[in-house]
Structure formats: C-alpha cells, structure tokens
VOFI-66954 format. One record per residue (C-alpha): y, x, z; chain; residue number from 1. Coordinates in steps of 0.5 Angstrom, whole numbers, plus 500, padded with zeros to 3 digits. Each point is the difference from the previous one (the first is absolute). Layout:
// residues N
- Y, X, Z, A, NUM
...
This chain:
// residues 330
- 101, 114, 674, A, 1
- 501, 499, 493, A, 2
- 495, 497, 495, A, 3
- 500, 507, 496, A, 4
- 498, 504, 506, A, 5
- 493, 496, 501, A, 6
- 495, 504, 498, A, 7
- 494, 496, 502, A, 8
- 500, 493, 500, A, 9
- 494, 496, 503, A, 10
- 500, 492, 498, A, 11
- 496, 495, 503, A, 12
- 494, 505, 501, A, 13
- 493, 497, 502, A, 14
- 494, 503, 501, A, 15
- 493, 497, 500, A, 16
- 493, 503, 502, A, 17
- 495, 497, 496, A, 18
- 494, 498, 504, A, 19
- 495, 495, 496, A, 20
- 504, 494, 497, A, 21
- 506, 500, 505, A, 22
- 505, 505, 501, A, 23
- 502, 503, 507, A, 24
- 508, 500, 500, A, 25
- 502, 507, 502, A, 26
- 507, 501, 498, A, 27
- 504, 494, 499, A, 28
- 507, 499, 496, A, 29
- 503, 506, 502, A, 30
- 507, 502, 498, A, 31
- 502, 508, 501, A, 32
- 505, 504, 497, A, 33
- 501, 508, 500, A, 34
- 507, 502, 498, A, 35
- 502, 507, 497, A, 36
- 499, 506, 506, A, 37
- 499, 495, 505, A, 38
- 494, 499, 505, A, 39
- 496, 493, 501, A, 40
- 496, 500, 506, A, 41
- 494, 495, 500, A, 42
- 497, 499, 507, A, 43
- 494, 496, 503, A, 44
- 494, 500, 503, A, 45
- 493, 503, 497, A, 46
- 498, 495, 495, A, 47
- 506, 496, 499, A, 48
- 500, 502, 492, A, 49
- 505, 507, 500, A, 50
- 495, 504, 497, A, 51
- 497, 495, 495, A, 52
- 508, 499, 498, A, 53
- 501, 507, 499, A, 54
- 493, 501, 495, A, 55
- 502, 494, 496, A, 56
- 507, 503, 499, A, 57
- 496, 506, 496, A, 58
- 495, 495, 497, A, 59
- 495, 504, 504, A, 60
- 496, 493, 502, A, 61
- 494, 499, 496, A, 62
- 501, 493, 496, A, 63
- 493, 498, 501, A, 64
- 501, 500, 507, A, 65
- 507, 498, 501, A, 66
- 505, 495, 497, A, 67
- 507, 501, 499, A, 68
- 506, 496, 498, A, 69
- 507, 500, 500, A, 70
- 505, 506, 498, A, 71
- 500, 507, 501, A, 72
- 506, 503, 496, A, 73
- 502, 508, 500, A, 74
- 507, 501, 497, A, 75
- 499, 493, 497, A, 76
- 493, 501, 497, A, 77
- 494, 495, 502, A, 78
- 495, 505, 503, A, 79
- 495, 494, 500, A, 80
- 500, 499, 492, A, 81
- 499, 508, 499, A, 82
- 493, 502, 497, A, 83
- 496, 505, 504, A, 84
- 502, 506, 496, A, 85
- 508, 498, 501, A, 86
- 498, 500, 508, A, 87
- 497, 507, 499, A, 88
- 506, 503, 497, A, 89
- 505, 497, 506, A, 90
- 496, 502, 506, A, 91
- 502, 506, 502, A, 92
- 506, 501, 495, A, 93
- 504, 494, 502, A, 94
- 496, 497, 506, A, 95
- 496, 505, 505, A, 96
- 496, 498, 506, A, 97
- 499, 504, 507, A, 98
- 494, 497, 504, A, 99
- 498, 500, 507, A, 100
- 494, 505, 500, A, 101
- 502, 506, 495, A, 102
- 493, 503, 501, A, 103
- 497, 495, 496, A, 104
- 506, 500, 494, A, 105
- 498, 507, 498, A, 106
- 494, 502, 496, A, 107
- 497, 505, 504, A, 108
- 497, 504, 494, A, 109
- 507, 502, 498, A, 110
- 506, 504, 503, A, 111
- 507, 498, 502, A, 112
- 503, 503, 494, A, 113
- 495, 497, 495, A, 114
- 502, 493, 503, A, 115
- 507, 502, 499, A, 116
- 499, 502, 493, A, 117
- 496, 495, 498, A, 118
- 505, 495, 502, A, 119
- 506, 503, 496, A, 120
- 496, 502, 494, A, 121
- 497, 493, 499, A, 122
- 507, 497, 501, A, 123
- 504, 505, 496, A, 124
- 500, 505, 495, A, 125
- 500, 506, 505, A, 126
- 496, 506, 499, A, 127
- 495, 502, 506, A, 128
- 505, 506, 503, A, 129
- 506, 495, 500, A, 130
- 496, 495, 503, A, 131
- 498, 505, 505, A, 132
- 507, 502, 501, A, 133
- 502, 493, 502, A, 134
- 494, 499, 505, A, 135
- 502, 506, 504, A, 136
- 508, 498, 500, A, 137
- 498, 493, 502, A, 138
- 495, 503, 506, A, 139
- 506, 504, 502, A, 140
- 505, 494, 500, A, 141
- 495, 497, 505, A, 142
- 500, 506, 505, A, 143
- 494, 503, 498, A, 144
- 499, 507, 501, A, 145
- 496, 505, 496, A, 146
- 501, 495, 494, A, 147
- 496, 505, 495, A, 148
- 494, 500, 504, A, 149
- 500, 493, 502, A, 150
- 499, 499, 492, A, 151
- 494, 503, 500, A, 152
- 497, 497, 506, A, 153
- 495, 494, 500, A, 154
- 501, 493, 504, A, 155
- 495, 502, 505, A, 156
- 504, 506, 502, A, 157
- 506, 496, 502, A, 158
- 502, 496, 506, A, 159
- 502, 493, 500, A, 160
- 507, 501, 501, A, 161
- 500, 505, 494, A, 162
- 496, 496, 495, A, 163
- 505, 494, 502, A, 164
- 506, 504, 498, A, 165
- 496, 503, 494, A, 166
- 499, 493, 498, A, 167
- 507, 498, 500, A, 168
- 502, 506, 496, A, 169
- 495, 498, 495, A, 170
- 503, 493, 500, A, 171
- 507, 502, 499, A, 172
- 499, 506, 495, A, 173
- 501, 495, 495, A, 174
- 506, 497, 503, A, 175
- 498, 493, 500, A, 176
- 504, 494, 500, A, 177
- 496, 497, 506, A, 178
- 496, 503, 505, A, 179
- 495, 496, 504, A, 180
- 498, 503, 507, A, 181
- 494, 496, 503, A, 182
- 500, 502, 507, A, 183
- 501, 507, 499, A, 184
- 501, 503, 507, A, 185
- 495, 496, 504, A, 186
- 495, 505, 500, A, 187
- 505, 506, 502, A, 188
- 502, 502, 507, A, 189
- 507, 499, 502, A, 190
- 503, 506, 498, A, 191
- 497, 500, 493, A, 192
- 502, 493, 499, A, 193
- 507, 502, 502, A, 194
- 501, 505, 495, A, 195
- 497, 496, 494, A, 196
- 505, 494, 502, A, 197
- 506, 505, 499, A, 198
- 497, 503, 494, A, 199
- 499, 493, 497, A, 200
- 507, 498, 502, A, 201
- 503, 507, 497, A, 202
- 496, 499, 493, A, 203
- 502, 493, 499, A, 204
- 507, 502, 501, A, 205
- 499, 506, 495, A, 206
- 496, 496, 495, A, 207
- 503, 493, 501, A, 208
- 493, 497, 500, A, 209
- 498, 493, 502, A, 210
- 495, 500, 506, A, 211
- 496, 494, 502, A, 212
- 497, 503, 507, A, 213
- 495, 496, 503, A, 214
- 498, 501, 508, A, 215
- 498, 496, 506, A, 216
- 504, 505, 504, A, 217
- 507, 496, 501, A, 218
- 503, 507, 503, A, 219
- 499, 504, 493, A, 220
- 502, 494, 496, A, 221
- 507, 500, 504, A, 222
- 501, 507, 499, A, 223
- 499, 500, 492, A, 224
- 501, 493, 497, A, 225
- 507, 497, 498, A, 226
- 496, 493, 500, A, 227
- 494, 497, 503, A, 228
- 495, 495, 498, A, 229
- 496, 497, 505, A, 230
- 493, 498, 498, A, 231
- 495, 495, 503, A, 232
- 494, 497, 497, A, 233
- 502, 502, 493, A, 234
- 507, 497, 501, A, 235
- 507, 503, 500, A, 236
- 502, 497, 507, A, 237
- 507, 504, 501, A, 238
- 504, 504, 496, A, 239
- 507, 504, 501, A, 240
- 503, 506, 501, A, 241
- 497, 505, 505, A, 242
- 506, 499, 505, A, 243
- 500, 493, 499, A, 244
- 493, 499, 501, A, 245
- 499, 504, 506, A, 246
- 507, 497, 504, A, 247
- 499, 493, 498, A, 248
- 493, 498, 498, A, 249
- 499, 493, 498, A, 250
- 492, 499, 499, A, 251
- 496, 500, 506, A, 252
- 495, 505, 498, A, 253
- 506, 505, 498, A, 254
- 502, 499, 507, A, 255
- 493, 500, 503, A, 256
- 499, 507, 496, A, 257
- 507, 503, 503, A, 258
- 498, 498, 507, A, 259
- 493, 503, 500, A, 260
- 503, 507, 498, A, 261
- 501, 504, 506, A, 262
- 507, 502, 502, A, 263
- 504, 504, 505, A, 264
- 503, 494, 504, A, 265
- 496, 497, 506, A, 266
- 497, 494, 497, A, 267
- 493, 497, 499, A, 268
- 496, 502, 494, A, 269
- 499, 493, 496, A, 270
- 493, 499, 496, A, 271
- 500, 495, 495, A, 272
- 495, 495, 502, A, 273
- 493, 499, 496, A, 274
- 497, 504, 495, A, 275
- 502, 502, 492, A, 276
- 497, 494, 496, A, 277
- 494, 501, 495, A, 278
- 502, 499, 493, A, 279
- 495, 495, 500, A, 280
- 503, 496, 505, A, 281
- 503, 493, 498, A, 282
- 507, 497, 503, A, 283
- 505, 495, 499, A, 284
- 507, 502, 499, A, 285
- 503, 506, 503, A, 286
- 495, 506, 501, A, 287
- 503, 502, 506, A, 288
- 500, 493, 504, A, 289
- 493, 502, 504, A, 290
- 503, 506, 503, A, 291
- 508, 498, 501, A, 292
- 503, 498, 506, A, 293
- 505, 495, 497, A, 294
- 495, 497, 496, A, 295
- 501, 492, 499, A, 296
- 496, 495, 496, A, 297
- 505, 500, 494, A, 298
- 498, 508, 499, A, 299
- 493, 497, 498, A, 300
- 504, 496, 494, A, 301
- 504, 506, 498, A, 302
- 500, 503, 493, A, 303
- 502, 507, 501, A, 304
- 506, 499, 496, A, 305
- 505, 506, 502, A, 306
- 506, 498, 504, A, 307
- 507, 504, 499, A, 308
- 503, 502, 506, A, 309
- 505, 504, 496, A, 310
- 500, 503, 493, A, 311
- 496, 506, 502, A, 312
- 496, 497, 505, A, 313
- 494, 495, 499, A, 314
- 495, 497, 505, A, 315
- 494, 495, 499, A, 316
- 500, 496, 506, A, 317
- 502, 493, 501, A, 318
- 503, 501, 506, A, 319
- 503, 507, 500, A, 320
- 504, 502, 506, A, 321
- 502, 506, 503, A, 322
- 497, 503, 507, A, 323
- 503, 506, 504, A, 324
- 496, 506, 498, A, 325
- 501, 506, 504, A, 326
- 496, 505, 496, A, 327
- 503, 507, 499, A, 328
- 496, 502, 493, A, 329
- 502, 508, 499, A, 330
C-alpha cells in the first residue's frame, strides 16, 4: 500500500484505566493503519481491548476515567490534539460508528426519519426535505422495503436486523472516510448477518470507505476483511493480510483461534486452555505465556517487540513458528 492511501494511522496507542493512584493498562502500544477502501479486521476475545480502542479513535472515552497517549492521525490530522467541538464536527461526517446493539443507539422518542434528518442537517446545509430524500435513498440501498413508511416508524417498531441496517445507512449517509463497525452482526441471525456483510462489502466498494471491523468471530472476519489484526490482553499479537493469516498463522494465540473454529474436515475441535485474563491480573513478558503450549522461560522476559515475518506480516512471539492448521473458514 502507498503512504498516500493511509486514511487512519494509529501510532503507539496506549490506554489506561484510572483507578486511584495507579492506572491499569488496557491497550498497549498498538500500531494500526486503515487504507483507502480497505477493511481491517480486529479480532480477539471479550475484554481484550477491542471496543475501548474503537471508542478511543472517536475520542468518546471519558478523560476523567481514561488516560490516552500516542497518535491518532486521520488524513494527517492528529485527533488527540483536537478540541471537543472539533471532534463533534468530525464524528458522523468524517468518521462514523456502528455498535453491537442498535436498540440502545437510537433515541426511542424520535422517528427513523428524524434520526436521518438531524444527522444530515447538523453536518451539512441541507434542508429538511432534501435530508429526508437522502434518508429514503440510503434505506433503499440497504435493501429495506417501503423506505417511505420506515422513515415514519419509531425504533421500537423495527426488528434488530432492520435497525442494524438503518444504523449503517445513517452512518454512510455522510460518506465518511472511516467506518468503525463494533461487532455489528453479533446479535443477528445467520441470514441477516449474511445480508449485512454483503451490503457492507458492496457499499465499501461504492464509497471507497475504510472500515475497521471488530469481531470475535473469525469466520465473519475472513469474509469481510482485507487485513487482520489479532488482539490479546491489549496487544496486537499478529497482523497480516487475511489470506496469509489464515494459511500461515505464526502466533500461538492465532493458531489456537483457528483450531477452535468448527470446520467441515474430520478433526478434533480444540479449545484454548485456561480462561481470558482479567485486566487487573499481573504477568511478566508475553501475556499469552500462561495459556501457550509453546511457552518457554524466555517468554517471561519478552518485551513484545514485533517480529517481521515478511513486509506485510508481523507477530509478537519470541519463537514464532508455523504449525499445520487444517481449518476451513468459509
């Protein structure tokens, strides 16, 4: 990828939860890049720091509770140095977000149409009728029937799948440079999940939108992402193009994730030993060492410096090695 195609550049991002005199590190020195018209998949277990990372990009974390350091560059502009008012102008216009639970993202007292018009009028000089027309067009592009009638409905009158598509339509109505999708298909049935993924892929191609797609489902990530970053205990432990990561995973955690995915081949379904750690748990060296079958004494001294496998593939493992992974992800 060319440097000019970088839309969002995250450099050495650290996030700490302030608790009394000491802070608890939640996200640690992560580097991520979103390229023009590409999708970066961010995957990991619950509690690893995925959602906190997404909220930090939009500067939605309470500064009294969370401490951030590093750089968040949107088309070269450092979001960390922007005022609250500047960020309000960017949210919704240049960057938009889709959350896991659409029901809590809508105001139950106003119609779907009002959600559209308020968003468009806030960020543009559109009039009410023009904004409503754009809303109807976006709903139709999302494959929703009777868009005119839908504009008059309240959120509680819509299904979860319908609201998720409405949220995507609102997010894309401003043609944002970056779309952050935080587990947008988790609570949906498989049919609706498939429709939404297909629609997001189609809309990404039409608008050249850069997408950060967050999920704990490797199958979903495999379908939609161009590049994948694997997160564990606040670190990006492996990052590579999606085909490379699935065929040649180098970090033991990535390998374990793939082997724990149900496949069509006749093989034993492997489980990752142990339990996801609490953020308050202390450890030395590699955070995955206590669950890793390859763990060695050297791992307890590892500083989590990335190891470059090739220019597009990096892994944080002191003894990165490949194992045969017969997992079919479709």
